[in-house]
C-alpha positions, 0 to 999 in steps of 0.5 A: 505524547500520551498514547493509550497507556504509553507515553512516547517522548518525541525527540526534536518535535519541531524538526521539519520533515516536510519543508514545503508543507511545513509539517514537523515530526510532532505533526507526523506523530499526531497524525498517526495517533489520530488515524490509528483506529482506522489504520491498525486493522490493516497493519495487524500481524504484518511485518513492517519495513520502515522508510525513514527520513532522519533529516526530513525529505531534504536529507538522506533516507533509507529502508530498515527491516531489522529492528534496532537494539534500542527499540523498547521491549514493549514493541511487538517484533517477530523473527522472520525467515529470509534467505540465508538466515532471519531478521527481526521486524516490527509488527504494528499492534497499537497506536503507541507503536505507530507514534514511536515509529514517527518519532524515529522519522519513519514517514511510511510504514510498508507492510507485508501482504501476509501475516506472521501466523501464515507468513507464506500465504498472502491475504492480499493481492496488490496491483500498482498502476504507474503512469506513463512519464513523470506528469502524473496529473496529466495522465491520471485519467489513464490510471483511472481507466486502467484501475477500472478495467482491472477491477472489472476483470477481477470481478468477472473471475470472482474476486473483490477489488478495493481501490486507494490513491497511492499518495504518490503517482497513481492508484493501488488495488488490493484484493482480500484473499483467504490465505490458502495459496502461497505467494507463487500461485497468487503472483502467477494469477496476477501476472496472467491477469495483467498479461491478458489485459495488456494483450486486450489493450496493447495501446493503453496497458503494458507489463513491460519492466523497462520504462523506455519501452512503455511509451504512453501506456500505463504500467501494470505492476504486480511485483509486490506479490512475492514473499518479503515484498511490501506495499504501503499501508492504507492511511500511511503518509508518503514521502512527498512534498504535500505529506500526501496519504495513501487513501482508500476510496469507494469506486464511485469516487474515481469519477470525481474530477478533482481527484488525483493521487495526492488529494488527501494529506496529513492535513485533510484525512481526518476531515474525510474520516469525520464525514464518511466511514472508511471505504475498506472497513470489513474488507476481510469479510470479502476474502476469496480463494483463487481456485475458482478465479484461476479456472475462470481466468484460464478459460478466458485466456484460452478463449482469447487465444482462439 
């Protein structure tokens, strides 16, 4: 497959990765080649964890952080510090790398919330909204409400929220940051926000880690906001039978009755992007610091306590 100035050999291109949808490794590679111009700005400079399915969704899968020795030299890698040592991780700089990862049956690239030049200062804050129970279609209205309620609080404290379908069971909110504060401060802000929301709406929202104690409430998950944690890239394919795609939305799209977490797939995202501009385009220009939001949130918490 010709990708820019590279030619990628797709091994076993007819291998079916998504049996229900009939999508092959070649199809996956072609999807990533096509969506690369839109996806790459969200991947640039970020270490990647590869979620690989060598035998498709019906086979075993694994997450791979360290780059195998056989990866070609032209792929950008960075050595990243970890507890007790370091590891070498992929950084997706170009369409050829995306296609090469697809050839390695990497269905979903998961990216750090920081970039390698300021690895300990995140430029994204992420909220993940998990549905109560397994019937994610039936509870999606609650997920929508939870996302809107969280977005309202983010705007109230001075941050700018962006929403996407997760491609799995719910929604994600991404908030662009100015890369001044380190992970601990950012994660604490997120935790304090979700604690406040759960106290305000105890019958609908929870921060309870144990599923058995969540009941019928939406789980507000901020666990991704830590050093070496990852989030699914916008426009990445998810390991779901439909070959669904994590897809950025405009906020008013949440009102659509036909919307659900897996509305967009490998087979229809290209049509969407041909009709509308990427809703997250230029999101980096909306980056904010957390000092002011931290002060405003503390005042809210104090007022609620009174």
